[in-house]
C-alpha positions in Angstrom: 3.6 -37.7 10.2 3.5 -34.9 7.9 0.2 -34.6 6.4 0.2 -34.8 2.7 -1.3 -31.9 0.9 -4.9 -32.7 0.1 -6.2 -29.6 -2.2 -4.2 -31.1 -4.9 -3.3 -27.7 -5.9 0.2 -27.2 -7.2 2.9 -26.9 -4.5 6.1 -25.1 -4.3 9.2 -27.2 -4.5 10.2 -25.8 -0.9 6.9 -27.2 0.3 7.4 -30.7 -1.2 10.4 -30.9 0.0 9.2 -30.2 3.7 6.8 -33.0 3.2 9.7 -35.4 1.9 12.5 -34.9 4.9 12.2 -37.4 7.6 13.7 -34.9 9.9 10.8 -32.6 9.8 8.1 -34.9 10.6 5.7 -33.5 12.4 4.6 -36.2 14.9 7.9 -37.2 15.8 9.8 -33.8 16.2 6.5 -31.9 17.4 6.7 -29.2 15.1 4.1 -27.4 12.8 5.6 -25.8 9.7 2.9 -23.7 8.1 2.6 -21.2 4.9 1.1 -18.2 5.2 -1.1 -17.2 2.2 -1.5 -13.2 1.9 0.4 -10.5 3.7 -1.7 -7.3 3.1 -0.1 -4.1 3.8 -1.7 -0.8 2.9 -0.4 2.8 3.4 -3.1 4.4 4.4 -4.7 8.0 4.6 -5.5 8.8 8.2 -7.9 11.7 9.0 -6.9 14.7 10.6 -9.6 17.3 12.3 -9.0 20.2 10.0 -6.7 19.6 7.5 -8.8 16.7 5.6 -6.6 13.6 5.1 -2.8 13.2 5.8 -0.8 9.8 4.8 0.6 8.8 8.0 -0.3 5.3 8.6 0.4 1.7 7.8 -1.8 -1.2 7.8 -0.7 -4.9 8.0 -2.7 -8.1 8.3 -2.3 -12.1 7.2 -4.9 -13.3 5.5 -5.0 -17.2 5.2 -7.1 -18.6 2.1 -8.7 -22.2 1.8 -10.1 -23.4 -1.4 -12.9 -25.8 -2.1 -14.4 -25.0 1.4 -11.6 -26.3 3.1 -10.9 -25.9 6.9 -8.1 -24.4 8.9 -6.1 -27.8 10.0 -5.9 -28.0 14.0 -1.9 -27.2 13.7 -2.0 -24.3 11.1 -4.9 -22.5 13.1 -2.9 -22.9 16.2 0.1 -21.1 15.1 -1.9 -18.3 13.3 -3.8 -17.5 16.6 -0.3 -17.5 18.5 0.9 -15.3 15.7 -2.1 -13.1 15.8 -2.3 -13.2 20.0 1.5 -11.9 20.0 1.0 -9.0 17.5 -2.5 -8.1 19.0 -1.1 -7.6 22.5 1.8 -5.8 21.1 -0.6 -3.5 19.0 -3.4 -3.0 21.5 -4.0 -0.8 24.8 -7.1 -0.7 26.8 -9.0 -2.8 24.3 -8.3 -0.6 21.2 -5.8 -0.7 18.5 -3.3 1.4 18.4 -0.2 2.0 15.9 3.1 1.6 17.0 6.0 3.9 15.9 8.6 1.7 14.2 12.1 3.4 12.5 11.8 3.9 8.7 14.3 1.6 6.9 13.4 2.6 3.5 15.8 4.5 1.2 16.3 8.2 1.5 14.2 8.2 4.7 16.9 8.6 7.7 15.2 9.5 11.2 12.0 9.1 10.0 9.4 6.9 11.6 6.4 4.7 10.3 3.0 4.3 12.3 2.0 0.8 11.8 -1.2 -0.5 13.0 -1.8 -4.9 13.3 -5.1 -5.6 11.7 -5.1 -9.3 12.5 -4.8 -12.9 11.2 -8.1 -13.5 9.2 -9.2 -16.6 6.9 -11.1 -17.2 3.6 -13.2 -19.6 2.6 -13.8 -20.1 -0.6 -16.1 -22.8 -2.5 -14.2 -22.8 -5.4 -10.7 -21.8 -6.4 -11.1 -17.8 -6.7 -13.5 -15.3 -5.4 -15.0 -14.9 -8.7 -16.0 -18.6 -9.5 -16.9 -19.6 -6.2 -20.4 -19.2 -5.1 -19.8 -18.5 -1.3 -16.9 -16.6 0.3 -16.7 -16.9 4.1 -14.9 -14.6 6.3 -13.4 -15.6 9.6 -15.8 -18.7 9.2 -18.7 -16.4 10.5 -19.6 -14.0 7.7 -20.6 -14.7 4.4 -19.6 -12.1 1.9 -19.4 -11.3 -1.9 -16.6 -10.4 -4.2 -16.7 -6.8 -4.0 -16.7 -6.5 0.1 -13.9 -8.9 -0.1 -11.7 -6.2 -2.2 -13.1 -3.8 0.5 -11.3 -5.9 3.3 -8.4 -6.5 1.4 -7.7 -2.8 0.9 -8.9 -2.3 4.2 -11.8 0.4 3.9 -13.5 -2.3 6.2 -12.3 -2.9 9.4 -11.4 -6.9 9.1 -12.6 -7.5 12.5 -15.9 -6.2 12.1 -16.5 -6.8 8.3 -19.6 -4.7 8.3 -17.8 -1.5 9.4 -15.8 1.1 7.8 -12.1 1.2 9.3 -11.5 4.2 11.3 -8.3 5.8 10.3 -8.7 8.9 12.8 -6.6 10.1 14.9 -7.9 10.5 18.4 -5.2 12.5 19.8 -3.9 16.1 19.2 -1.0 16.0 16.2 2.1 16.6 17.5 3.7 19.8 16.9 6.0 18.0 14.3 5.4 15.5 12.4 8.4 13.0 12.1 7.2 11.3 9.1 7.1 13.5 5.8 4.5 13.2 3.5 4.4 10.5 1.6 2.4 11.3 -1.0 4.9 13.7 -2.1 7.3 11.4 -1.8 5.7 8.7 -3.8 4.9 11.0 -6.5 
């Protein structure tokens, strides 16, 4: 049976519909439908050796939020784990994150590429329903953090896998002679 929503928070009409349709019963059809709470996407400056910073790197991650100290149910945890492992497999080499190069499909950017780095699936548990009214905020079920640290994690100032470390955006190899990604700060101005 598809489980009934337990947290008492308002649901979307689509999610309510999913719970009411017999053809989507989780046990009968061996299906797990899960929503995602927050996709975080930040266009981050990358530190260059002699040129200061240059905006060349997109960071993206998924954050699941559980209020009132709720835990991630098994089916949702399993689905999120599969997503995280697939994306980490595609974006990791020799145990290190590496950006992947994708075609930039934004208007006015033909022939340009983006460098995107996956920063994982993470879970925030709040003792209440918002960070500013929660006495306990837990990151990935392991580390208790405060609201200011949560803000820094969501901005990717801190590494989501290692919340006590700054996120390293340095390029570890020489910059190519011809950068295929125009300066985004100029185009965003």
